[in-house]
C-alpha positions in Angstrom: 0.1 -0.1 0.1 1.5 3.1 -1.0 1.0 6.2 1.5 1.1 10.0 0.2 0.0 13.6 1.1 -3.8 14.2 0.9 -2.4 18.1 0.3 -0.1 17.0 -2.1 -0.9 17.7 -5.8 -3.0 14.9 -7.3 -0.8 13.0 -9.6 -3.3 9.9 -9.7 -5.3 10.0 -13.1 -8.5 7.8 -11.8 -8.7 9.6 -8.2 -11.6 11.6 -7.8 -10.9 15.1 -6.5 -14.3 15.2 -4.7 -13.1 12.5 -2.6 -9.7 14.3 -2.0 -11.6 17.1 -0.6 -13.9 15.1 1.8 -10.4 13.6 3.1 -9.2 16.7 3.8 -12.4 18.0 5.4 -12.5 14.8 7.5 -8.8 15.6 8.8 -9.5 19.6 9.5 -10.9 18.2 12.8 -7.9 16.7 13.9 -5.6 18.8 16.1 -2.2 20.3 14.6 0.9 18.2 14.4 4.2 18.6 16.4 6.8 19.8 13.8 10.3 17.7 14.5 12.0 21.1 13.8 10.4 22.8 17.2 13.6 22.4 18.9 13.9 23.2 22.4 10.8 24.8 23.9 12.7 27.0 26.7 15.1 29.8 26.4 18.5 29.0 27.9 19.0 30.3 31.6 22.5 30.2 31.6 24.0 32.9 33.6 27.8 33.9 34.8 27.9 34.0 38.5 30.1 35.9 40.8 33.7 36.0 39.6 36.0 34.5 42.3 38.9 36.5 41.3 42.7 35.4 41.4 44.0 34.2 44.7 45.8 36.7 46.1 49.4 36.2 47.9 49.6 36.0 51.8 52.1 38.1 53.6 54.6 35.1 54.2 54.2 34.5 50.3 55.0 37.9 49.6 58.1 37.6 52.0 59.4 34.3 50.7 58.7 35.5 46.7 61.2 38.7 47.2 64.0 35.8 48.5 63.0 33.8 45.1 64.9 34.1 41.6 62.5 35.7 39.0 62.5 32.4 36.9 61.3 30.8 40.2 58.5 33.4 40.4 57.6 33.3 37.2 57.0 29.5 37.5 55.1 29.5 40.5 52.8 32.4 38.8 52.3 30.4 35.5 51.5 27.3 38.1 48.8 29.6 39.8 47.2 30.7 36.4 46.7 27.7 34.9 45.1 26.3 38.2 43.0 29.3 38.0 42.1 28.7 34.3 41.6 25.0 35.0 39.1 26.0 37.6 37.6 28.6 35.6 37.2 26.2 32.7 35.7 23.8 34.9 33.0 26.0 36.7 31.9 27.5 33.2 31.6 24.0 31.6 29.8 22.5 34.6 27.4 25.7 34.5 26.8 25.6 30.7 26.3 21.5 31.0 23.8 21.9 33.8 22.2 24.8 31.9 22.0 22.4 28.9 20.5 19.4 30.8 17.9 21.7 32.7 16.8 23.2 28.8 16.7 19.3 28.2 14.3 18.3 30.7 12.2 21.7 30.6 11.7 21.0 26.8 10.8 17.3 27.5 8.2 18.1 29.8 6.7 20.9 27.5 6.7 18.3 24.6 5.0 15.6 26.7 2.4 18.3 27.9 1.9 19.3 24.2 1.5 15.6 22.9 -0.9 14.8 25.7 -3.0 17.8 24.9 -2.7 17.1 21.3 -3.9 13.0 22.0 -6.7 14.5 23.9 -8.0 16.8 21.1 -7.7 13.7 18.7 -9.4 11.4 21.1 -12.4 14.1 21.1 -12.7 14.6 17.7 -12.7 10.6 17.5 -15.3 10.4 19.9 -17.3 13.1 18.2 -17.0 11.6 14.8 -17.7 8.2 16.2 -21.1 9.4 17.7 -22.0 11.4 14.5 -21.2 8.1 12.5 -23.4 6.1 14.9 -26.1 8.8 14.8 -25.9 8.9 10.6 -28.0 5.7 10.0 -30.7 6.1 12.3 -31.2 9.6 10.8 -30.9 8.1 7.4 -33.5 5.7 8.2 -35.8 8.2 9.7 -35.1 10.4 6.8 -36.0 7.8 4.1 -39.1 6.5 5.9 -40.6 10.0 6.3 -40.0 10.8 2.8 -41.8 7.3 1.9 -44.5 8.1 4.0 -44.7 11.6 1.9 -44.8 9.6 -1.0 -47.5 7.6 -0.1 -49.4 10.4 0.6 -48.8 12.4 -2.6 -49.7 9.5 -4.3 -53.0 8.5 -2.6 -54.1 12.6 -3.2 -52.8 12.0 -6.8 -55.2 8.5 -7.1 -58.2 10.6 -5.3 -57.9 13.4 -7.8 -57.5 11.5 -10.7 -59.5 8.3 -10.2 -58.8 4.7 -10.4 -56.9 4.9 -13.4 -54.1 6.9 -11.9 -53.9 4.4 -8.6 -50.9 2.0 -9.1 -52.5 0.1 -6.5 -55.4 -0.9 -8.7 -55.7 -3.5 -10.9 -54.4 -2.3 -13.9 -56.4 -2.9 -17.3 -55.3 -5.7 -19.7 -52.7 -3.7 -22.3 -53.3 -6.3 -25.0 -56.9 -6.0 -25.0 -56.4 -2.1 -25.8 -53.9 -3.0 -28.7 -56.4 -5.4 -30.3 -59.2 -2.9 -30.7 -58.4 -1.0 -34.0 
């Protein structure tokens, strides 16, 4: 069985356009679809916290640094800068990761709520369609019955006005007898 979109241009030669329109009208009652390109349903709440700053030197470190060589002071400063940058990178990476996790969780909750709402709308539309479908035969039978009664009333009136020749329930004259007489 080949599936195709109902709103696509008609490429099948034998398909009736009225059937397509009827199918589109039936689908009009259905809820809208969730697009796959919807993406995240919440915005990022990423924020930068207080900057804890570069660690200060204690008085003892300042005194000891005076006694150290300039190359040794540079090595210690470089180590402190590397440790500071690693800490800063680790904190910011964790913040970004936590923000992303929160966006995924909240988007998932919203998507789930959206899908539940659409399924509820779909169920309601299906129940309404089912009740209309179940009521249609009864309404159709009643309409046919009332039309037949009306036709029978009209036939009786015509028979009463025109006499027994117009009454179809009266025995008809022999058509061969009329044809034999010249």
